[in-house]
PDB file with one MODEL, atoms N, CA, C and O in Angstrom:
MODEL        1
ATOM      1  N   MET A   1     100.651 105.032  73.758  1.00  0.00           N
ATOM      2  CA  MET A   1     101.479 106.236  73.807  1.00  0.00           C
ATOM      3  C   MET A   1     100.319 107.655  74.200  1.00  0.00           C
ATOM      4  O   MET A   1     100.530 108.408  75.151  1.00  0.00           O
ATOM      5  N   THR A   2      99.215 107.780  73.337  1.00  0.00           N
ATOM      6  CA  THR A   2      98.383 109.133  73.259  1.00  0.00           C
ATOM      7  C   THR A   2      97.910 108.806  75.260  1.00  0.00           C
ATOM      8  O   THR A   2      98.334 109.540  76.153  1.00  0.00           O
ATOM      9  N   LYS A   3      97.209 107.864  75.452  1.00  0.00           N
ATOM     10  CA  LYS A   3      97.138 107.617  76.912  1.00  0.00           C
ATOM     11  C   LYS A   3      98.306 108.332  77.308  1.00  0.00           C
ATOM     12  O   LYS A   3      98.174 109.481  76.886  1.00  0.00           O
ATOM     13  N   LYS A   4      99.033 108.246  77.719  1.00  0.00           N
ATOM     14  CA  LYS A   4     100.403 108.552  78.282  1.00  0.00           C
ATOM     15  C   LYS A   4     100.603 110.318  77.834  1.00  0.00           C
ATOM     16  O   LYS A   4     100.693 111.043  78.825  1.00  0.00           O
ATOM     17  N   PHE A   5     100.648 110.745  77.032  1.00  0.00           N
ATOM     18  CA  PHE A   5      99.947 112.217  76.471  1.00  0.00           C
ATOM     19  C   PHE A   5      98.959 112.876  76.958  1.00  0.00           C
ATOM     20  O   PHE A   5      99.125 114.060  77.251  1.00  0.00           O
ATOM     21  N   SER A   6      97.690 112.232  77.153  1.00  0.00           N
ATOM     22  CA  SER A   6      96.877 112.666  77.993  1.00  0.00           C
ATOM     23  C   SER A   6      96.564 112.877  78.714  1.00  0.00           C
ATOM     24  O   SER A   6      95.797 113.805  78.971  1.00  0.00           O
ATOM     25  N   ASP A   7      97.314 111.596  79.839  1.00  0.00           N
ATOM     26  CA  ASP A   7      97.765 111.414  81.594  1.00  0.00           C
ATOM     27  C   ASP A   7      98.824 112.868  82.014  1.00  0.00           C
ATOM     28  O   ASP A   7      98.625 113.757  82.843  1.00  0.00           O
ATOM     29  N   LYS A   8      99.756 112.689  81.243  1.00  0.00           N
ATOM     30  CA  LYS A   8     100.604 114.034  81.157  1.00  0.00           C
ATOM     31  C   LYS A   8      99.855 115.617  81.023  1.00  0.00           C
ATOM     32  O   LYS A   8     100.172 116.579  81.722  1.00  0.00           O
ATOM     33  N   ALA A   9      99.179 115.621  80.342  1.00  0.00           N
ATOM     34  CA  ALA A   9      98.749 117.046  80.220  1.00  0.00           C
ATOM     35  C   ALA A   9      97.378 117.296  80.904  1.00  0.00           C
ATOM     36  O   ALA A   9      96.785 118.372  80.824  1.00  0.00           O
ATOM     37  N   ARG A  10      96.861 116.058  81.680  1.00  0.00           N
ATOM     38  CA  ARG A  10      96.031 116.590  82.849  1.00  0.00           C
ATOM     39  C   ARG A  10      96.970 116.736  84.074  1.00  0.00           C
ATOM     40  O   ARG A  10      96.481 117.333  85.032  1.00  0.00           O
ATOM     41  N   GLY A  11      97.970 116.381  84.168  1.00  0.00           N
ATOM     42  CA  GLY A  11      98.878 116.282  85.172  1.00  0.00           C
ATOM     43  C   GLY A  11      98.790 114.987  86.269  1.00  0.00           C
ATOM     44  O   GLY A  11      98.751 115.094  87.494  1.00  0.00           O
ATOM     45  N   LEU A  12      98.770 113.749  85.484  1.00  0.00           N
ATOM     46  CA  LEU A  12      98.908 112.820  86.357  1.00  0.00           C
ATOM     47  C   LEU A  12      99.982 112.287  86.401  1.00  0.00           C
ATOM     48  O   LEU A  12     100.538 112.614  85.353  1.00  0.00           O
ATOM     49  N   PRO A  13     100.864 111.436  87.170  1.00  0.00           N
ATOM     50  CA  PRO A  13     102.053 110.614  87.030  1.00  0.00           C
ATOM     51  C   PRO A  13     101.794 109.472  86.253  1.00  0.00           C
ATOM     52  O   PRO A  13     100.919 108.614  86.362  1.00  0.00           O
ATOM     53  N   ILE A  14     103.184 109.688  85.034  1.00  0.00           N
ATOM     54  CA  ILE A  14     102.829 108.727  83.742  1.00  0.00           C
ATOM     55  C   ILE A  14     103.741 107.600  84.572  1.00  0.00           C
ATOM     56  O   ILE A  14     104.740 107.872  85.239  1.00  0.00           O
ATOM     57  N   ALA A  15     103.079 106.071  84.346  1.00  0.00           N
ATOM     58  CA  ALA A  15     104.246 105.109  84.956  1.00  0.00           C
ATOM     59  C   ALA A  15     104.796 104.731  83.694  1.00  0.00           C
ATOM     60  O   ALA A  15     104.126 104.922  82.680  1.00  0.00           O
ATOM     61  N   PHE A  16     106.076 104.154  83.621  1.00  0.00           N
ATOM     62  CA  PHE A  16     106.757 103.511  83.251  1.00  0.00           C
ATOM     63  C   PHE A  16     106.401 102.119  83.090  1.00  0.00           C
ATOM     64  O   PHE A  16     105.816 101.434  83.928  1.00  0.00           O
ATOM     65  N   GLU A  17     106.849 101.710  81.800  1.00  0.00           N
ATOM     66  CA  GLU A  17     105.927 100.241  81.715  1.00  0.00           C
ATOM     67  C   GLU A  17     107.123  98.878  82.604  1.00  0.00           C
ATOM     68  O   GLU A  17     106.933  97.683  82.834  1.00  0.00           O
ATOM     69  N   HIS A  18     108.195  99.706  82.861  1.00  0.00           N
ATOM     70  CA  HIS A  18     108.894  98.778  83.929  1.00  0.00           C
ATOM     71  C   HIS A  18     109.326  99.271  85.045  1.00  0.00           C
ATOM     72  O   HIS A  18     110.357  98.852  85.573  1.00  0.00           O
ATOM     73  N   GLU A  19     108.577 100.250  85.563  1.00  0.00           N
ATOM     74  CA  GLU A  19     108.845 101.249  86.897  1.00  0.00           C
ATOM     75  C   GLU A  19     108.223 100.700  88.078  1.00  0.00           C
ATOM     76  O   GLU A  19     107.021 100.517  88.270  1.00  0.00           O
ATOM     77  N   THR A  20     109.098 100.483  88.768  1.00  0.00           N
ATOM     78  CA  THR A  20     108.740  99.747  89.966  1.00  0.00           C
ATOM     79  C   THR A  20     108.241 100.918  91.086  1.00  0.00           C
ATOM     80  O   THR A  20     108.438 102.123  90.935  1.00  0.00           O
ATOM     81  N   VAL A  21     107.491 100.246  92.347  1.00  0.00           N
ATOM     82  CA  VAL A  21     107.010 101.008  93.182  1.00  0.00           C
ATOM     83  C   VAL A  21     107.894 102.061  93.682  1.00  0.00           C
ATOM     84  O   VAL A  21     107.730 103.280  93.619  1.00  0.00           O
ATOM     85  N   ALA A  22     109.060 101.252  94.295  1.00  0.00           N
ATOM     86  CA  ALA A  22     110.277 101.661  94.828  1.00  0.00           C
ATOM     87  C   ALA A  22     110.910 103.229  93.957  1.00  0.00           C
ATOM     88  O   ALA A  22     111.383 104.208  94.535  1.00  0.00           O
ATOM     89  N   ASP A  23     110.728 103.054  92.424  1.00  0.00           N
ATOM     90  CA  ASP A  23     111.054 103.692  91.631  1.00  0.00           C
ATOM     91  C   ASP A  23     110.447 105.212  91.575  1.00  0.00           C
ATOM     92  O   ASP A  23     110.912 106.343  91.720  1.00  0.00           O
ATOM     93  N   PHE A  24     109.220 104.672  91.302  1.00  0.00           N
ATOM     94  CA  PHE A  24     107.872 105.593  91.509  1.00  0.00           C
ATOM     95  C   PHE A  24     108.302 106.214  93.034  1.00  0.00           C
ATOM     96  O   PHE A  24     108.987 107.226  92.880  1.00  0.00           O
ATOM     97  N   LEU A  25     108.153 105.986  94.002  1.00  0.00           N
ATOM     98  CA  LEU A  25     108.324 106.676  95.463  1.00  0.00           C
ATOM     99  C   LEU A  25     109.325 107.569  95.074  1.00  0.00           C
ATOM    100  O   LEU A  25     108.904 108.700  94.834  1.00  0.00           O
ATOM    101  N   ASP A  26     110.952 107.333  94.893  1.00  0.00           N
ATOM    102  CA  ASP A  26     111.742 107.899  95.024  1.00  0.00           C
ATOM    103  C   ASP A  26     111.391 109.087  93.733  1.00  0.00           C
ATOM    104  O   ASP A  26     111.541 110.287  93.966  1.00  0.00           O
ATOM    105  N   ARG A  27     111.077 108.762  92.840  1.00  0.00           N
ATOM    106  CA  ARG A  27     110.708 110.103  91.736  1.00  0.00           C
ATOM    107  C   ARG A  27     109.894 111.041  92.353  1.00  0.00           C
ATOM    108  O   ARG A  27     110.146 112.243  92.426  1.00  0.00           O
ATOM    109  N   TRP A  28     108.317 110.133  93.066  1.00  0.00           N
ATOM    110  CA  TRP A  28     107.843 110.951  93.492  1.00  0.00           C
ATOM    111  C   TRP A  28     108.009 112.130  95.031  1.00  0.00           C
ATOM    112  O   TRP A  28     107.445 113.203  95.242  1.00  0.00           O
ATOM    113  N   LEU A  29     108.916 111.437  95.793  1.00  0.00           N
ATOM    114  CA  LEU A  29     109.478 112.105  96.811  1.00  0.00           C
ATOM    115  C   LEU A  29     110.596 113.083  96.333  1.00  0.00           C
ATOM    116  O   LEU A  29     110.815 113.950  97.179  1.00  0.00           O
ATOM    117  N   GLU A  30     111.189 113.161  95.464  1.00  0.00           N
ATOM    118  CA  GLU A  30     111.900 114.285  94.852  1.00  0.00           C
ATOM    119  C   GLU A  30     111.357 115.252  94.363  1.00  0.00           C
ATOM    120  O   GLU A  30     111.793 116.379  94.600  1.00  0.00           O
ATOM    121  N   GLN A  31     110.243 115.046  93.540  1.00  0.00           N
ATOM    122  CA  GLN A  31     109.811 115.841  92.591  1.00  0.00           C
ATOM    123  C   GLN A  31     108.581 116.839  92.624  1.00  0.00           C
ATOM    124  O   GLN A  31     108.315 117.964  92.201  1.00  0.00           O
ATOM    125  N   SER A  32     107.831 115.597  93.521  1.00  0.00           N
ATOM    126  CA  SER A  32     106.147 116.308  93.869  1.00  0.00           C
ATOM    127  C   SER A  32     106.482 116.422  95.403  1.00  0.00           C
ATOM    128  O   SER A  32     106.012 117.452  95.884  1.00  0.00           O
ATOM    129  N   VAL A  33     107.168 115.639  96.293  1.00  0.00           N
ATOM    130  CA  VAL A  33     106.948 116.730  97.928  1.00  0.00           C
ATOM    131  C   VAL A  33     108.226 117.050  98.118  1.00  0.00           C
ATOM    132  O   VAL A  33     108.180 117.553  99.240  1.00  0.00           O
ATOM    133  N   LYS A  34     109.087 117.086  97.850  1.00  0.00           N
ATOM    134  CA  LYS A  34     110.228 117.798  98.595  1.00  0.00           C
ATOM    135  C   LYS A  34     110.122 119.060  98.178  1.00  0.00           C
ATOM    136  O   LYS A  34     110.634 119.840  98.980  1.00  0.00           O
ATOM    137  N   PRO A  35     109.511 119.724  96.941  1.00  0.00           N
ATOM    138  CA  PRO A  35     109.395 121.127  96.691  1.00  0.00           C
ATOM    139  C   PRO A  35     108.017 121.858  97.305  1.00  0.00           C
ATOM    140  O   PRO A  35     107.789 123.043  97.548  1.00  0.00           O
ATOM    141  N   SER A  36     107.223 120.699  97.448  1.00  0.00           N
ATOM    142  CA  SER A  36     105.717 121.413  98.290  1.00  0.00           C
ATOM    143  C   SER A  36     105.969 121.258  99.576  1.00  0.00           C
ATOM    144  O   SER A  36     104.884 121.466 100.119  1.00  0.00           O
ATOM    145  N   VAL A  37     106.987 120.946 100.628  1.00  0.00           N
ATOM    146  CA  VAL A  37     106.690 120.463 102.019  1.00  0.00           C
ATOM    147  C   VAL A  37     108.222 121.128 102.544  1.00  0.00           C
ATOM    148  O   VAL A  37     109.237 121.432 101.917  1.00  0.00           O
ATOM    149  N   ARG A  38     107.828 121.196 104.114  1.00  0.00           N
ATOM    150  CA  ARG A  38     108.878 121.955 104.804  1.00  0.00           C
ATOM    151  C   ARG A  38     109.908 120.816 104.872  1.00  0.00           C
ATOM    152  O   ARG A  38     109.243 119.793 105.028  1.00  0.00           O
ATOM    153  N   PRO A  39     111.267 120.491 104.828  1.00  0.00           N
ATOM    154  CA  PRO A  39     112.339 119.685 104.800  1.00  0.00           C
ATOM    155  C   PRO A  39     111.980 118.781 105.975  1.00  0.00           C
ATOM    156  O   PRO A  39     112.192 117.615 105.642  1.00  0.00           O
ATOM    157  N   PRO A  40     111.496 118.873 107.280  1.00  0.00           N
ATOM    158  CA  PRO A  40     111.448 117.862 108.260  1.00  0.00           C
ATOM    159  C   PRO A  40     110.458 116.883 107.468  1.00  0.00           C
ATOM    160  O   PRO A  40     110.816 115.728 107.240  1.00  0.00           O
ATOM    161  N   THR A  41     108.844 117.496 106.929  1.00  0.00           N
ATOM    162  CA  THR A  41     107.846 116.426 106.203  1.00  0.00           C
ATOM    163  C   THR A  41     108.579 115.601 105.173  1.00  0.00           C
ATOM    164  O   THR A  41     108.454 114.380 105.088  1.00  0.00           O
ATOM    165  N   HIS A  42     109.389 116.371 104.358  1.00  0.00           N
ATOM    166  CA  HIS A  42     109.978 115.471 103.221  1.00  0.00           C
ATOM    167  C   HIS A  42     110.689 114.298 103.837  1.00  0.00           C
ATOM    168  O   HIS A  42     110.607 113.139 103.430  1.00  0.00           O
ATOM    169  N   GLN A  43     111.557 114.814 105.096  1.00  0.00           N
ATOM    170  CA  GLN A  43     112.743 113.502 105.329  1.00  0.00           C
ATOM    171  C   GLN A  43     111.795 112.639 106.233  1.00  0.00           C
ATOM    172  O   GLN A  43     112.318 111.580 106.580  1.00  0.00           O
ATOM    173  N   GLN A  44     110.358 112.874 106.753  1.00  0.00           N
ATOM    174  CA  GLN A  44     109.451 111.841 107.499  1.00  0.00           C
ATOM    175  C   GLN A  44     108.663 111.187 106.195  1.00  0.00           C
ATOM    176  O   GLN A  44     108.055 110.158 106.490  1.00  0.00           O
ATOM    177  N   TYR A  45     108.580 111.517 105.063  1.00  0.00           N
ATOM    178  CA  TYR A  45     108.028 110.770 104.256  1.00  0.00           C
ATOM    179  C   TYR A  45     109.237 109.567 103.713  1.00  0.00           C
ATOM    180  O   TYR A  45     109.103 108.360 103.514  1.00  0.00           O
ATOM    181  N   HIS A  46     110.204 110.289 103.605  1.00  0.00           N
ATOM    182  CA  HIS A  46     111.175 109.708 102.847  1.00  0.00           C
ATOM    183  C   HIS A  46     111.483 107.980 103.779  1.00  0.00           C
ATOM    184  O   HIS A  46     111.707 106.855 103.332  1.00  0.00           O
ATOM    185  N   GLN A  47     111.354 108.502 105.175  1.00  0.00           N
ATOM    186  CA  GLN A  47     111.733 107.695 106.163  1.00  0.00           C
ATOM    187  C   GLN A  47     110.388 106.445 106.157  1.00  0.00           C
ATOM    188  O   GLN A  47     110.593 105.232 106.210  1.00  0.00           O
ATOM    189  N   HIS A  48     109.521 106.862 106.108  1.00  0.00           N
ATOM    190  CA  HIS A  48     108.383 105.906 105.731  1.00  0.00           C
ATOM    191  C   HIS A  48     108.441 104.929 104.361  1.00  0.00           C
ATOM    192  O   HIS A  48     108.214 103.719 104.319  1.00  0.00           O
ATOM    193  N   ALA A  49     108.764 105.705 103.398  1.00  0.00           N
ATOM    194  CA  ALA A  49     109.088 104.808 102.040  1.00  0.00           C
ATOM    195  C   ALA A  49     110.247 104.002 102.442  1.00  0.00           C
ATOM    196  O   ALA A  49     110.238 102.805 102.156  1.00  0.00           O
ATOM    197  N   ARG A  50     111.296 104.534 103.102  1.00  0.00           N
ATOM    198  CA  ARG A  50     112.389 103.512 103.260  1.00  0.00           C
ATOM    199  C   ARG A  50     112.281 102.242 103.946  1.00  0.00           C
ATOM    200  O   ARG A  50     112.831 101.205 103.577  1.00  0.00           O
ATOM    201  N   LEU A  51     111.407 102.403 105.154  1.00  0.00           N
ATOM    202  CA  LEU A  51     111.305 101.481 106.040  1.00  0.00           C
ATOM    203  C   LEU A  51     110.573 100.623 106.164  1.00  0.00           C
ATOM    204  O   LEU A  51     110.741  99.560 106.762  1.00  0.00           O
ATOM    205  N   TYR A  52     109.132 101.230 105.268  1.00  0.00           N
ATOM    206  CA  TYR A  52     108.045 100.193 105.583  1.00  0.00           C
ATOM    207  C   TYR A  52     107.378 100.125 103.777  1.00  0.00           C
ATOM    208  O   TYR A  52     107.146  98.958 103.462  1.00  0.00           O
ATOM    209  N   LEU A  53     107.140 100.903 102.913  1.00  0.00           N
ATOM    210  CA  LEU A  53     106.557 100.816 102.043  1.00  0.00           C
ATOM    211  C   LEU A  53     107.561  99.886 100.965  1.00  0.00           C
ATOM    212  O   LEU A  53     107.184  98.889 100.350  1.00  0.00           O
ATOM    213  N   LYS A  54     108.994 100.526 100.916  1.00  0.00           N
ATOM    214  CA  LYS A  54     109.931 100.271  99.788  1.00  0.00           C
ATOM    215  C   LYS A  54     110.229  98.368 100.250  1.00  0.00           C
ATOM    216  O   LYS A  54     110.018  97.617  99.298  1.00  0.00           O
ATOM    217  N   PRO A  55     110.556  97.854 101.226  1.00  0.00           N
ATOM    218  CA  PRO A  55     110.681  96.404 101.773  1.00  0.00           C
ATOM    219  C   PRO A  55     109.242  95.728 101.396  1.00  0.00           C
ATOM    220  O   PRO A  55     109.243  94.527 101.127  1.00  0.00           O
ATOM    221  N   ALA A  56     108.325  96.273 101.376  1.00  0.00           N
ATOM    222  CA  ALA A  56     106.988  95.661 100.947  1.00  0.00           C
ATOM    223  C   ALA A  56     106.685  95.195 100.003  1.00  0.00           C
ATOM    224  O   ALA A  56     106.429  94.035  99.679  1.00  0.00           O
ATOM    225  N   LEU A  57     106.707  96.400  99.345  1.00  0.00           N
ATOM    226  CA  LEU A  57     105.919  96.834  97.568  1.00  0.00           C
ATOM    227  C   LEU A  57     106.781  97.298  96.641  1.00  0.00           C
ATOM    228  O   LEU A  57     106.436  97.475  95.473  1.00  0.00           O
ATOM    229  N   GLY A  58     108.395  97.618  97.240  1.00  0.00           N
ATOM    230  CA  GLY A  58     108.934  98.165  96.390  1.00  0.00           C
ATOM    231  C   GLY A  58     109.328  97.641  95.114  1.00  0.00           C
ATOM    232  O   GLY A  58     109.271  98.480  94.215  1.00  0.00           O
ATOM    233  N   GLY A  59     109.745  96.400  94.744  1.00  0.00           N
ATOM    234  CA  GLY A  59     109.814  95.690  93.779  1.00  0.00           C
ATOM    235  C   GLY A  59     108.850  95.473  92.816  1.00  0.00           C
ATOM    236  O   GLY A  59     109.101  95.271  91.628  1.00  0.00           O
ATOM    237  N   VAL A  60     107.685  95.515  93.338  1.00  0.00           N
ATOM    238  CA  VAL A  60     106.532  95.179  92.224  1.00  0.00           C
ATOM    239  C   VAL A  60     106.748  96.334  91.184  1.00  0.00           C
ATOM    240  O   VAL A  60     107.569  97.232  91.373  1.00  0.00           O
ATOM    241  N   ARG A  61     106.176  96.269  90.386  1.00  0.00           N
ATOM    242  CA  ARG A  61     106.226  96.526  89.050  1.00  0.00           C
ATOM    243  C   ARG A  61     104.940  97.524  89.395  1.00  0.00           C
ATOM    244  O   ARG A  61     103.891  96.964  89.715  1.00  0.00           O
ATOM    245  N   LEU A  62     104.979  99.189  89.337  1.00  0.00           N
ATOM    246  CA  LEU A  62     103.740  99.632  88.989  1.00  0.00           C
ATOM    247  C   LEU A  62     102.560  99.303  88.294  1.00  0.00           C
ATOM    248  O   LEU A  62     101.407  99.205  88.717  1.00  0.00           O
ATOM    249  N   ALA A  63     103.060  99.133  87.069  1.00  0.00           N
ATOM    250  CA  ALA A  63     101.721  98.614  86.405  1.00  0.00           C
ATOM    251  C   ALA A  63     101.044  97.443  86.812  1.00  0.00           C
ATOM    252  O   ALA A  63      99.860  97.232  86.552  1.00  0.00           O
ATOM    253  N   ASP A  64     102.110  96.331  87.734  1.00  0.00           N
ATOM    254  CA  ASP A  64     101.088  95.051  88.424  1.00  0.00           C
ATOM    255  C   ASP A  64     100.663  95.669  89.520  1.00  0.00           C
ATOM    256  O   ASP A  64      99.854  94.976  90.137  1.00  0.00           O
ATOM    257  N   LEU A  65     100.923  96.856  90.080  1.00  0.00           N
ATOM    258  CA  LEU A  65     100.208  96.894  91.502  1.00  0.00           C
ATOM    259  C   LEU A  65      98.512  96.867  91.581  1.00  0.00           C
ATOM    260  O   LEU A  65      97.856  97.480  90.739  1.00  0.00           O
ATOM    261  N   ARG A  66      97.934  96.179  92.558  1.00  0.00           N
ATOM    262  CA  ARG A  66      96.742  95.585  92.607  1.00  0.00           C
ATOM    263  C   ARG A  66      96.434  96.360  93.943  1.00  0.00           C
ATOM    264  O   ARG A  66      97.199  96.960  94.698  1.00  0.00           O
ATOM    265  N   PRO A  67      95.219  96.181  93.992  1.00  0.00           N
ATOM    266  CA  PRO A  67      94.547  96.540  95.459  1.00  0.00           C
ATOM    267  C   PRO A  67      94.864  95.239  96.477  1.00  0.00           C
ATOM    268  O   PRO A  67      94.583  95.381  97.667  1.00  0.00           O
ATOM    269  N   GLN A  68      95.446  93.976  96.016  1.00  0.00           N
ATOM    270  CA  GLN A  68      95.548  93.014  97.131  1.00  0.00           C
ATOM    271  C   GLN A  68      97.044  92.946  97.241  1.00  0.00           C
ATOM    272  O   GLN A  68      97.500  91.939  97.782  1.00  0.00           O
ATOM    273  N   HIS A  69      97.762  93.738  96.869  1.00  0.00           N
ATOM    274  CA  HIS A  69      99.088  93.949  97.375  1.00  0.00           C
ATOM    275  C   HIS A  69      99.100  95.187  98.383  1.00  0.00           C
ATOM    276  O   HIS A  69      99.936  95.079  99.280  1.00  0.00           O
ATOM    277  N   ILE A  70      98.375  96.263  98.392  1.00  0.00           N
ATOM    278  CA  ILE A  70      98.260  97.274  99.587  1.00  0.00           C
ATOM    279  C   ILE A  70      97.218  96.438 100.746  1.00  0.00           C
ATOM    280  O   ILE A  70      97.390  96.602 101.954  1.00  0.00           O
ATOM    281  N   GLN A  71      96.330  95.700 100.298  1.00  0.00           N
ATOM    282  CA  GLN A  71      95.563  94.738 101.422  1.00  0.00           C
ATOM    283  C   GLN A  71      96.613  94.218 101.959  1.00  0.00           C
ATOM    284  O   GLN A  71      96.846  94.542 103.123  1.00  0.00           O
ATOM    285  N   ALA A  72      97.423  93.391 101.360  1.00  0.00           N
ATOM    286  CA  ALA A  72      98.455  92.651 102.543  1.00  0.00           C
ATOM    287  C   ALA A  72      99.296  93.570 102.957  1.00  0.00           C
ATOM    288  O   ALA A  72      99.212  93.598 104.184  1.00  0.00           O
ATOM    289  N   PHE A  73      99.810  94.082 102.705  1.00  0.00           N
ATOM    290  CA  PHE A  73     100.833  95.262 102.973  1.00  0.00           C
ATOM    291  C   PHE A  73     100.151  95.905 104.407  1.00  0.00           C
ATOM    292  O   PHE A  73     100.799  95.678 105.429  1.00  0.00           O
ATOM    293  N   ILE A  74      98.627  96.854 104.582  1.00  0.00           N
ATOM    294  CA  ILE A  74      97.648  97.045 105.499  1.00  0.00           C
ATOM    295  C   ILE A  74      97.890  96.126 106.382  1.00  0.00           C
ATOM    296  O   ILE A  74      98.158  96.575 107.496  1.00  0.00           O
ATOM    297  N   ASN A  75      97.890  95.034 106.279  1.00  0.00           N
ATOM    298  CA  ASN A  75      97.206  93.636 106.934  1.00  0.00           C
ATOM    299  C   ASN A  75      98.741  92.996 107.880  1.00  0.00           C
ATOM    300  O   ASN A  75      98.821  92.419 108.964  1.00  0.00           O
ATOM    301  N   GLY A  76      99.690  93.377 106.982  1.00  0.00           N
ATOM    302  CA  GLY A  76     101.006  93.073 107.911  1.00  0.00           C
ATOM    303  C   GLY A  76     101.315  94.103 108.765  1.00  0.00           C
ATOM    304  O   GLY A  76     101.967  93.797 109.763  1.00  0.00           O
ATOM    305  N   GLN A  77     100.976  95.349 108.597  1.00  0.00           N
ATOM    306  CA  GLN A  77     101.717  96.237 109.151  1.00  0.00           C
ATOM    307  C   GLN A  77     100.537  96.935 110.676  1.00  0.00           C
ATOM    308  O   GLN A  77     100.737  97.716 111.606  1.00  0.00           O
ATOM    309  N   LEU A  78      99.219  96.032 110.151  1.00  0.00           N
ATOM    310  CA  LEU A  78      98.469  96.003 111.675  1.00  0.00           C
ATOM    311  C   LEU A  78      98.646  94.652 112.415  1.00  0.00           C
ATOM    312  O   LEU A  78      98.310  94.458 113.583  1.00  0.00           O
ATOM    313  N   LYS A  79      99.253  93.683 111.530  1.00  0.00           N
ATOM    314  CA  LYS A  79      99.429  92.263 112.571  1.00  0.00           C
ATOM    315  C   LYS A  79     100.674  92.979 113.412  1.00  0.00           C
ATOM    316  O   LYS A  79     100.655  92.863 114.637  1.00  0.00           O
ATOM    317  N   ALA A  80     101.816  93.758 112.741  1.00  0.00           N
ATOM    318  CA  ALA A  80     103.020  93.838 113.486  1.00  0.00           C
ATOM    319  C   ALA A  80     102.837  94.809 115.025  1.00  0.00           C
ATOM    320  O   ALA A  80     103.640  94.694 115.951  1.00  0.00           O
ATOM    321  N   GLN A  81     101.754  95.657 115.058  1.00  0.00           N
ATOM    322  CA  GLN A  81     101.622  96.581 115.656  1.00  0.00           C
ATOM    323  C   GLN A  81     101.287  95.825 117.005  1.00  0.00           C
ATOM    324  O   GLN A  81     101.049  96.465 118.029  1.00  0.00           O
TER     325      GLN A  81
ENDMDL
END
């Protein structure tokens, strides 16, 4: 709990124990991206998350996300080109 308060005070996002990558992306797009970019940019980020990130990584709990997940996602995207 102390770490979460410390992270919040430093402006870091707080990962909830059961939060998935999809949950995080939705919150990040709404709370961080939307207020700071123009609407077309927000829409493009939202589309990339919906089409690519969420299908591949959305079901992974944020606390369990590892570099291997990211590398597998990147490898899959490169292979699909």
